[in-house]
C-alpha positions as CSV (number, residue, x, y, z in Angstrom):
1,M,37.8,-0.7,-3.7
2,K,40.9,-1.7,-1.8
3,F,43.5,0.4,-0.1
4,E,47.1,-0.4,-1.0
5,R,49.4,-0.8,2.1
6,D,51.8,2.1,2.8
7,K,50.1,4.3,0.1
8,V,50.4,8.0,0.4
9,Y,47.6,10.0,-1.2
10,E,47.4,13.7,-1.9
11,G,44.3,14.2,0.3
12,I,41.2,12.9,2.1
13,F,38.0,14.8,2.6
14,L,35.5,14.0,5.4
15,S,32.5,16.1,6.6
16,D,29.3,16.1,8.6
17,V,30.1,13.7,11.4
18,H,28.2,15.7,14.1
19,Y,30.4,14.0,16.7
20,L,29.0,13.2,20.1
21,I,25.4,13.9,19.2
22,D,23.0,11.4,20.9
23,K,21.4,8.9,18.6
24,K,18.1,9.8,20.3
25,I,18.4,13.2,18.7
26,K,19.9,12.3,15.4
27,S,21.2,9.0,14.0
28,H,24.9,8.7,13.2
29,K,27.6,6.4,12.0
30,H,30.4,7.2,14.5
31,K,31.2,3.6,15.2
32,E,31.6,3.0,11.5
33,L,33.8,6.1,11.2
34,F,36.2,4.7,13.8
35,Q,36.2,1.4,11.9
36,F,37.2,3.2,8.7
37,L,39.9,5.3,10.3
38,D,41.3,2.2,12.1
39,H,41.3,0.3,8.7
40,L,43.4,3.1,7.2
41,N,45.8,3.1,10.1
42,R,46.3,-0.7,9.9
43,K,47.1,-0.4,6.2
44,N,49.4,2.5,7.0
45,V,47.6,4.7,4.5
46,R,48.6,8.3,4.8
47,F,47.6,11.7,3.3
48,K,49.5,14.8,2.6
49,N,46.4,16.8,3.3
50,V,43.6,15.9,5.7
51,Y,40.5,18.0,5.1
52,L,37.6,18.1,7.5
53,V,35.0,19.9,5.5
54,G,32.7,21.1,8.3
55,D,30.2,19.9,10.9
56,I,32.7,17.4,12.3
57,L,31.5,18.4,15.8
58,E,28.0,19.2,16.9
59,N,27.5,22.5,18.7
60,W,23.8,23.2,18.1
61,F,22.2,20.5,20.2
62,F,24.6,21.0,23.1
63,S,27.8,22.9,24.0
64,A,30.8,21.2,22.4
65,S,33.0,23.2,24.9
66,R,31.3,21.7,27.9
67,K,31.6,18.2,26.3
68,L,35.3,18.8,25.9
69,K,35.7,19.9,29.5
70,K,33.7,17.0,30.7
71,S,35.4,14.3,28.6
72,R,38.6,15.2,26.7
73,K,39.1,11.5,26.1
74,K,36.1,11.4,23.8
75,F,37.6,14.1,21.6
76,N,41.0,12.4,21.7
77,K,39.3,9.2,20.6
78,L,38.4,10.8,17.3
79,F,41.3,13.2,16.8
80,D,44.1,10.8,17.7
81,R,42.8,8.7,14.7
82,L,42.5,11.7,12.4
83,D,46.0,13.0,13.4
84,S,47.5,9.6,12.5
85,L,46.3,9.8,8.9
86,S,48.6,12.8,8.2
87,T,52.1,12.5,6.8
88,F,54.9,13.9,8.9
89,E,54.9,17.3,7.1
90,G,51.3,17.1,6.0
91,D,48.6,19.7,6.5
92,K,45.5,19.1,8.7
93,I,42.7,21.5,7.8
94,Y,39.5,22.0,9.9
95,I,36.9,23.9,7.9
96,V,34.2,25.4,10.1
97,G,30.6,24.4,9.4
98,N,27.4,25.8,10.6
99,H,26.8,23.1,13.2
100,D,30.3,23.7,14.6
101,S,29.4,27.2,15.7
102,T,26.8,29.2,17.5
103,S,28.9,32.3,17.0
104,Y,27.4,35.3,15.2
105,L,30.8,35.5,13.4
106,M,30.8,31.8,12.5
107,N,33.8,31.1,14.7
108,L,34.5,28.0,16.6
109,P,34.2,28.1,20.4
110,P,37.5,29.3,21.8
111,K,38.2,26.1,23.8
112,I,37.5,23.9,20.8
113,E,39.7,26.1,18.5
114,R,42.5,26.0,21.1
115,Y,42.2,22.2,21.3
116,L,42.6,21.9,17.6
117,R,45.5,24.4,17.2
118,E,47.4,22.5,19.9
119,R,47.2,19.5,17.6
120,N,48.4,21.6,14.7
121,W,45.1,21.8,12.9
122,K,44.6,24.9,10.7
123,V,41.1,26.3,11.4
124,C,39.5,28.3,8.6
125,E,36.2,29.1,6.8
126,K,37.6,27.8,3.5
127,T,40.8,26.5,2.0
128,E,42.0,26.7,-1.6
129,N,44.9,26.1,-3.9
130,E,45.4,25.9,-7.7
131,T,43.4,22.7,-8.0
132,L,40.6,23.0,-5.5
133,I,38.6,25.0,-3.1
134,A,37.0,23.4,-0.1
135,V,34.2,25.0,2.0
136,H,31.5,23.6,4.2
137,G,28.7,24.9,2.0
138,H,26.3,26.7,4.3
139,Q,27.5,29.9,2.6
140,G,25.2,28.9,-0.3
141,Q,22.2,29.2,2.0
142,Y,23.1,31.8,4.6
143,N,24.4,35.3,4.3
144,R,25.8,37.1,7.3
145,F,22.4,38.7,8.1
146,T,20.3,35.5,7.8
147,W,23.0,33.6,9.8
148,I,22.8,36.1,12.7
149,G,19.0,35.9,12.8
150,S,19.1,32.2,12.7
151,I,21.6,31.9,15.5
152,F,19.7,34.4,17.6
153,L,16.5,32.4,17.3
154,L,18.4,29.1,17.9
155,R,20.0,30.5,21.1
156,F,16.6,31.8,22.3
157,L,14.9,28.4,21.8
158,H,17.7,26.5,23.4
159,A,17.7,28.9,26.4
160,I,14.0,28.1,27.0
161,A,14.8,24.4,26.6
162,L,17.5,24.6,29.2
163,L,15.0,26.0,31.7
164,V,12.4,23.4,30.7
165,P,14.1,20.3,29.3
166,K,10.9,18.8,28.1
167,L,10.6,21.7,25.6
168,F,13.9,20.8,23.9
169,R,12.5,18.5,21.3
170,F,9.6,21.0,20.6
171,S,12.1,23.8,20.3
172,E,14.3,21.9,17.9
173,A,11.4,20.7,15.8
174,F,10.0,24.2,15.6
175,Y,13.4,25.6,14.6
176,Q,13.9,22.9,11.9
177,K,10.4,23.3,10.4
178,H,9.9,27.0,10.5
179,L,13.2,28.8,10.9
180,N,16.0,26.7,9.5
181,R,16.9,27.3,5.8
182,Q,16.0,24.1,4.0
183,D,18.5,22.1,2.0
184,P,17.9,21.9,-1.7
185,T,16.0,18.8,-2.9
186,T,14.9,19.2,-6.5
187,T,17.3,19.1,-9.4
188,E,16.6,22.8,-10.1
189,E,17.2,23.7,-6.4
190,I,20.4,21.6,-6.2
191,L,21.9,23.2,-9.4
192,G,20.9,26.7,-8.2
193,Y,22.5,26.1,-4.8
194,Y,25.8,25.0,-6.3
195,K,25.9,27.8,-8.8
196,R,25.4,30.3,-5.9
197,L,28.1,28.5,-3.9
198,S,30.4,28.6,-7.0
199,K,29.9,32.3,-7.4
200,I,30.4,33.1,-3.7
201,T,33.6,31.1,-3.5
202,H,35.0,32.3,-6.8
203,Q,35.5,28.7,-8.0
204,G,36.7,29.4,-11.5
205,D,38.2,26.3,-13.1
206,R,38.9,24.6,-9.8
207,V,37.2,21.7,-8.1
208,L,34.7,22.9,-5.5
209,I,34.4,20.4,-2.6
210,S,31.7,20.9,0.1
211,G,29.5,19.1,2.6
212,H,26.5,20.6,4.4
213,T,23.6,19.1,2.5
214,H,24.6,15.5,3.3
215,D,24.1,14.5,-0.3
216,F,27.1,12.5,-1.6
217,L,27.5,13.5,-5.2
218,C,29.7,14.5,-8.1
219,I,28.6,16.9,-10.8
220,P,31.4,16.7,-13.4
221,H,30.4,19.5,-15.7
222,L,30.3,21.9,-12.8
223,K,33.4,20.5,-11.1
224,I,31.4,20.0,-8.0
225,I,31.9,17.3,-5.3
226,N,29.9,16.8,-2.1
227,T,31.6,14.6,0.5
228,G,28.3,13.2,2.0
229,D,28.4,12.4,5.7
230,W,28.8,10.0,8.5
231,V,25.2,10.2,9.5
232,K,23.8,8.0,6.8
233,S,26.1,7.5,3.8
234,N,29.5,6.6,5.4
235,S,31.2,8.5,2.5
236,F,34.6,10.0,1.9
237,V,36.6,11.5,-1.0
238,I,40.2,10.8,-1.7
239,Q,42.5,12.9,-3.9
240,D,45.0,10.8,-5.8
241,G,47.0,13.2,-8.1
242,S,44.4,14.8,-10.4
243,R,41.8,12.2,-9.6
244,F,39.1,12.6,-7.0
245,I,37.6,9.3,-5.9
246,G,34.3,9.2,-4.0
247,A,33.6,6.0,-2.0
248,K,31.5,4.6,0.7
249,M,32.2,2.1,3.5
250,N,29.6,-0.7,3.1
251,K,30.8,-2.6,6.2
252,R,34.0,-3.1,8.2
253,G,36.9,-3.2,5.7
254,K,34.6,-3.2,2.6
255,F,34.4,-0.2,0.4
256,S,32.6,0.6,-2.9
257,K,33.8,3.3,-5.3
258,Q,30.9,5.6,-6.3
259,F,32.6,8.0,-8.7
260,V,36.0,9.0,-10.1
261,Y,36.4,12.6,-11.3
262,K,39.6,13.4,-13.2
263,H,40.4,17.1,-13.1
264,K,42.0,18.6,-16.2
C-alpha cells in the first residue's frame, strides 16, 4: 500500500496507543507510530476527520495529568503530529477509552481534557454520523456498575502500590488476573461481544468502529471494524469515500493492506 502525495481522505482511525507507558510494564510501538505519522506528513496526506478511538493515553498505570505537568513536550510530540494530519476545517475527535480514565463517570482527567480542547479536539464517549459510529468498545464489557467497582478496586490496589512500590507489579497482576473483565478470545465470545456492542450503540445499518480488544479485524456481515493497536499490530483504518481500508505498517514507509470494506 502506498500513500498518494497531497491526497485528502475522509478519515483516519487510530486506537490503543497507551502513550508514555514504560516498556517494562507493557510493550508498545510508539517509535513506529511517530514514523507512521511523519511519513503521512512528508507525503502531505490529510484527513477531513481524525478519529482517536480510545486508550491513546495511559492513565491506569500512572497519572497522565502528572505526566502532562512534568513534561508537556512529550504530549506535544504526539499531538503536534496528530494535529498536522487534519485539514484546515477538519474535525479532530478524541473518544475516551477505559485506560484514558480512572473516573467513576468515565471522564478524562480535567487537565488532559483542557489540553485537548485547547488544541480543538472534540472529547466524547462516542461519535456518529449517517455512515458510521465510533466508540472505544469497553462498553461491550462494562456497564456503569461493573465499571465503578473495577475502578474502585484499581484505585485501592494502586494506592497500596504507591505506599510500597514493590507491590506495584503484584497489584497489577492481581487486578488483571482476578478483577479485570477479560477480552473475548473464542469465535463465539468475539461475536457475542460485538453483538452486545452493536445493540448498546444502536448501530443499525452503520459501520461500527471500535478498539479496546487490540484485535485488528473486519467482520463484513456485521459491518464491524476493529482498529487494532500500536502495542503489537501497528494498525490503522482509513476512510476513503465509502471504503474503509485496514492496513499495517510493516516497517518505516512500508505498509500492507489487510482488508477493504465497502459500505453500501
